[in-house]
C-alpha positions as CSV (number, residue, x, y, z in Angstrom):
1,M,6.5,23.1,18.4
2,A,3.8,21.7,16.1
3,P,0.5,20.8,17.7
4,S,-0.1,17.1,18.3
5,Y,-2.3,14.9,16.2
6,E,-4.9,14.9,19.0
7,E,-5.0,18.7,19.1
8,L,-5.4,18.9,15.3
9,T,-8.3,16.4,15.3
10,Q,-10.0,17.2,18.6
11,R,-13.1,18.8,17.0
12,N,-13.7,15.6,15.1
13,I,-14.6,13.8,18.2
14,G,-18.4,13.8,18.5
15,V,-18.6,13.5,14.8
16,F,-16.4,10.4,15.1
17,T,-15.9,8.2,18.1
18,P,-12.3,7.9,19.3
19,E,-12.3,4.4,17.7
20,E,-13.4,5.8,14.4
21,Q,-10.8,8.5,14.5
22,A,-8.2,5.8,15.1
23,R,-9.4,4.1,11.9
24,L,-9.0,7.3,10.0
25,R,-5.5,7.7,11.3
26,A,-4.6,4.1,10.2
27,L,-6.1,4.6,6.7
28,C,-3.9,4.7,3.5
29,V,-5.5,6.2,0.5
30,T,-4.2,6.3,-3.0
31,I,-5.3,9.3,-5.0
32,A,-4.8,9.1,-8.8
33,G,-5.1,12.5,-10.3
34,C,-4.5,15.7,-8.2
35,G,-6.7,18.0,-10.2
36,T,-10.4,19.1,-9.9
37,Y,-11.6,16.1,-7.9
38,G,-8.6,14.2,-6.5
39,A,-7.0,17.3,-4.8
40,P,-10.2,18.3,-2.8
41,A,-10.5,14.7,-1.7
42,A,-6.9,14.8,-0.5
43,H,-7.4,18.1,1.2
44,N,-10.5,16.8,3.1
45,L,-8.7,13.6,4.1
46,A,-5.8,15.5,5.4
47,R,-8.0,17.7,7.6
48,L,-9.8,14.7,8.9
49,G,-6.6,13.1,10.1
50,V,-6.0,10.3,7.6
51,G,-2.7,8.6,8.1
52,E,-1.2,8.2,4.6
53,L,-1.8,9.6,1.2
54,R,-0.3,8.5,-2.1
55,L,-0.6,11.2,-4.7
56,A,-0.1,10.6,-8.5
57,D,-0.2,13.1,-11.2
58,P,2.3,13.7,-14.1
59,E,1.0,17.2,-15.0
60,E,2.2,20.6,-13.9
61,F,-0.1,23.4,-13.0
62,E,-1.0,25.9,-15.7
63,A,-2.9,29.2,-15.5
64,S,-6.2,27.6,-16.6
65,N,-6.1,25.4,-13.4
66,I,-6.4,28.3,-11.0
67,N,-10.1,28.8,-11.5
68,R,-10.9,25.4,-9.8
69,Q,-8.0,23.3,-8.5
70,F,-6.6,23.1,-4.9
71,A,-2.9,24.2,-4.7
72,A,-3.1,26.0,-8.0
73,Y,-1.6,29.5,-7.5
74,V,0.2,32.0,-9.7
75,D,3.4,30.8,-8.0
76,T,2.8,27.1,-8.5
77,I,2.3,27.4,-12.3
78,G,4.9,25.0,-13.7
79,V,5.0,22.9,-10.5
80,N,4.0,19.2,-10.6
81,K,0.5,18.9,-9.2
82,A,1.2,16.0,-6.9
83,E,4.2,17.8,-5.4
84,A,2.3,21.1,-5.0
85,V,-0.7,19.4,-3.3
86,A,1.7,17.4,-1.0
87,A,3.3,20.7,0.1
88,E,0.0,22.2,1.0
89,L,-1.2,19.1,2.9
90,A,2.0,19.0,4.9
91,R,1.1,22.5,6.2
92,I,-2.2,21.1,7.4
93,N,-1.2,17.9,9.0
94,P,2.5,17.5,9.7
95,E,2.0,13.8,10.8
96,L,0.5,12.9,7.4
97,R,2.7,10.5,5.5
98,I,2.7,11.5,1.8
99,R,4.3,9.7,-1.2
100,T,4.1,11.4,-4.6
101,F,4.2,9.7,-8.0
102,T,5.1,12.3,-10.6
103,A,5.0,9.8,-13.4
104,G,1.2,9.5,-12.8
105,V,-0.5,6.1,-13.2
106,C,1.6,3.9,-15.5
107,E,3.1,0.5,-15.6
108,S,6.2,1.6,-13.7
109,S,4.3,3.3,-10.8
110,V,1.0,1.4,-10.4
111,Q,2.4,-1.2,-8.0
112,G,3.9,1.4,-5.7
113,L,0.6,3.3,-5.7
114,L,-1.6,0.4,-4.8
115,D,0.4,-2.1,-2.8
116,G,-0.7,-1.8,0.8
117,A,-3.3,0.9,0.2
118,D,-6.7,0.5,1.8
119,V,-8.8,2.4,-0.8
120,V,-8.3,4.2,-4.2
121,V,-9.7,7.5,-5.5
122,D,-9.9,7.8,-9.2
123,G,-9.6,11.6,-9.9
124,L,-8.0,11.0,-13.3
125,D,-8.9,13.2,-16.3
126,F,-11.9,11.9,-18.2
127,F,-9.8,11.6,-21.4
128,E,-7.1,9.4,-19.8
129,L,-9.1,6.1,-20.3
130,E,-6.0,3.9,-20.7
131,A,-4.6,5.1,-17.3
132,E,-8.0,4.6,-15.6
133,L,-8.3,1.1,-17.0
134,L,-4.8,0.2,-15.7
135,L,-5.6,1.6,-12.3
136,H,-9.0,-0.2,-12.0
137,R,-7.6,-3.5,-13.3
138,E,-4.8,-3.5,-10.7
139,A,-7.0,-2.3,-7.9
140,G,-9.5,-5.1,-8.7
141,R,-6.7,-7.7,-8.6
142,R,-6.0,-6.5,-5.1
143,G,-9.6,-6.4,-4.0
144,Q,-9.6,-2.6,-3.5
145,L,-12.5,-0.3,-3.8
146,V,-12.2,2.5,-6.2
147,F,-14.2,5.7,-5.6
148,A,-14.5,7.8,-8.9
149,C,-15.8,11.1,-9.9
150,Q,-16.3,12.9,-13.2
151,G,-17.8,16.2,-14.2
152,V,-18.2,18.9,-16.7
153,A,-19.8,22.4,-16.3
154,E,-22.7,22.0,-13.8
155,I,-22.9,18.2,-13.8
156,T,-20.9,16.0,-11.5
157,T,-21.3,12.2,-11.3
158,A,-19.8,9.9,-8.7
159,T,-19.7,6.1,-8.0
160,C,-17.8,3.3,-6.4
161,F,-16.2,0.3,-8.2
162,E,-16.2,-3.0,-6.3
163,P,-14.1,-5.9,-7.5
164,S,-17.0,-8.2,-7.4
165,R,-19.3,-6.0,-9.6
166,P,-19.1,-4.8,-13.2
167,A,-15.7,-3.2,-13.9
168,L,-14.8,0.1,-15.6
169,E,-14.3,-1.8,-18.8
170,D,-18.1,-2.4,-19.0
171,M,-18.7,1.4,-18.8
172,V,-15.9,2.7,-21.1
173,C,-15.0,-0.1,-23.6
174,E,-16.5,-1.3,-26.9
175,Q,-15.3,-4.6,-28.2
176,G,-12.4,-4.5,-25.7
177,R,-11.2,-1.0,-26.7
178,P,-11.7,2.3,-24.8
179,S,-14.5,4.4,-26.3
180,F,-15.0,8.0,-25.4
181,A,-18.6,7.8,-26.8
182,K,-19.5,4.9,-24.4
183,A,-17.7,6.6,-21.5
184,I,-19.7,9.7,-21.9
185,T,-23.0,7.9,-22.1
186,S,-22.1,5.7,-19.1
187,F,-21.0,8.6,-16.9
188,F,-23.4,11.3,-18.0
189,P,-27.0,10.1,-18.2
190,V,-27.9,13.8,-18.3
191,L,-25.6,16.1,-20.2
192,P,-24.6,19.6,-19.1
193,K,-26.1,22.7,-20.7
194,A,-22.7,23.5,-22.2
195,A,-22.8,20.3,-24.3
196,T,-23.3,21.8,-27.7
197,P,-23.5,19.4,-30.7
198,E,-20.0,20.6,-31.7
199,L,-18.6,20.1,-28.2
200,L,-20.2,16.7,-27.9
201,A,-18.9,15.6,-31.2
202,Q,-15.3,16.5,-30.3
203,A,-15.7,14.7,-26.9
204,M,-17.1,11.6,-28.5
205,A,-14.1,11.4,-30.9
206,G,-11.6,12.0,-28.0
207,E,-10.5,15.2,-29.7
208,L,-11.5,17.5,-26.8
209,L,-8.7,18.1,-24.1
210,H,-10.4,20.7,-22.1
211,V,-14.1,21.1,-21.0
212,P,-15.9,23.9,-19.2
213,S,-15.4,23.5,-15.4
214,D,-15.4,25.7,-12.3
215,A,-14.5,25.4,-8.6
216,T,-17.9,24.3,-7.3
217,G,-17.8,20.9,-9.1
218,G,-14.6,19.8,-7.3
219,T,-16.2,20.8,-4.0
220,F,-19.3,18.6,-4.7
221,G,-17.3,15.7,-6.0
222,G,-14.3,15.7,-3.7
223,G,-16.6,16.0,-0.7
224,F,-18.9,13.2,-1.8
225,L,-15.9,10.8,-2.5
226,V,-14.5,11.4,1.0
227,D,-18.0,11.0,2.6
228,D,-18.3,7.6,0.9
229,I,-14.8,6.5,2.0
230,I,-15.7,7.5,5.6
231,R,-19.0,5.5,5.2
232,A,-17.1,2.4,4.0
233,F,-13.9,2.5,6.0
234,V,-14.8,4.4,9.2
235,R,-18.5,3.6,9.7
236,R,-18.2,0.1,8.1
237,L,-21.3,0.6,5.9
238,P,-21.8,-0.2,2.2
239,P,-20.9,2.6,-0.2
240,H,-23.7,5.0,-1.1
241,V,-23.6,3.9,-4.8
242,V,-21.9,1.1,-6.7
243,A,-21.1,1.2,-10.4
244,P,-22.5,1.1,-12.9
245,D,-25.1,3.1,-10.9
246,L,-24.3,6.8,-10.3
247,Y,-25.1,9.7,-8.1
248,V,-25.6,12.7,-10.3
249,F,-25.3,16.3,-8.9
250,N,-26.7,19.3,-10.9
251,E,-25.3,22.5,-9.4
252,D,-27.4,24.9,-11.4
253,D,-30.7,23.4,-10.5
254,L,-29.6,22.1,-7.1
255,W,-30.7,18.5,-7.3
256,V,-29.1,15.2,-6.6
257,R,-30.5,12.1,-8.3
258,F,-29.6,8.4,-8.3
259,W,-29.2,6.9,-11.8
260,D,-30.0,3.2,-11.9
261,A,-27.9,2.2,-14.9
262,R,-29.3,-1.4,-15.2
263,R,-32.9,-0.2,-15.7
264,A,-31.8,3.2,-17.2
265,V,-34.2,5.1,-14.9
266,W,-33.9,7.8,-12.2
267,S,-34.6,6.5,-8.7
268,T,-36.0,8.3,-5.7
269,R,-33.5,6.5,-3.5
């Protein structure tokens, strides 16, 4: 017989009150992208005892994912990421309700992904700007918060998009069209050491499909996203940071800074 929900989450009490744990249990979270940042967020939420997860990803695991992505194993190469992550989460919390969307974020799936969800995690690949814009626009129409994370090499950035504040379009579009150059400058006020002129030129042109990444970035980013979701939906406090401002994590030099995008300055906040 599987242990009860109360047995699985008993060590949470003391960190959370019983009332806060009940809020976690009632929470429905949409996670778009089950790779470097979305899957660790899903993993943490499952262990915390969240009630429902909706997982979207059209990709299958490949060998290059094994260095950093949750549920990526030699025996899951060729398996859809959302399905593989769902299978792992079911082993953690059998009461967790999971819906998978193997078409990813697209016109045919976005309503099912977002309708009735409490909060959204944007873990989509940085180069999937059209899918990100669709996700954010639809979430904004529903008044949903979107917690987002991006990273390359040793730099990870995170923020929260509120429907009443500047939207993703303001950070990634030029003259109404997605721009990789603008997205990079908006999300990375400091560039990673791996950003050679050649690599940066490819990224700016949208020609780069893979960037240097390792397992630690997903740990930083996924953990921060979940901490901010807890802050907003369990503690009932404002998010740590709201777009276009960012929290920027530098793993190599072990610092965390707050980027004030409106003034283009680092803050001691």
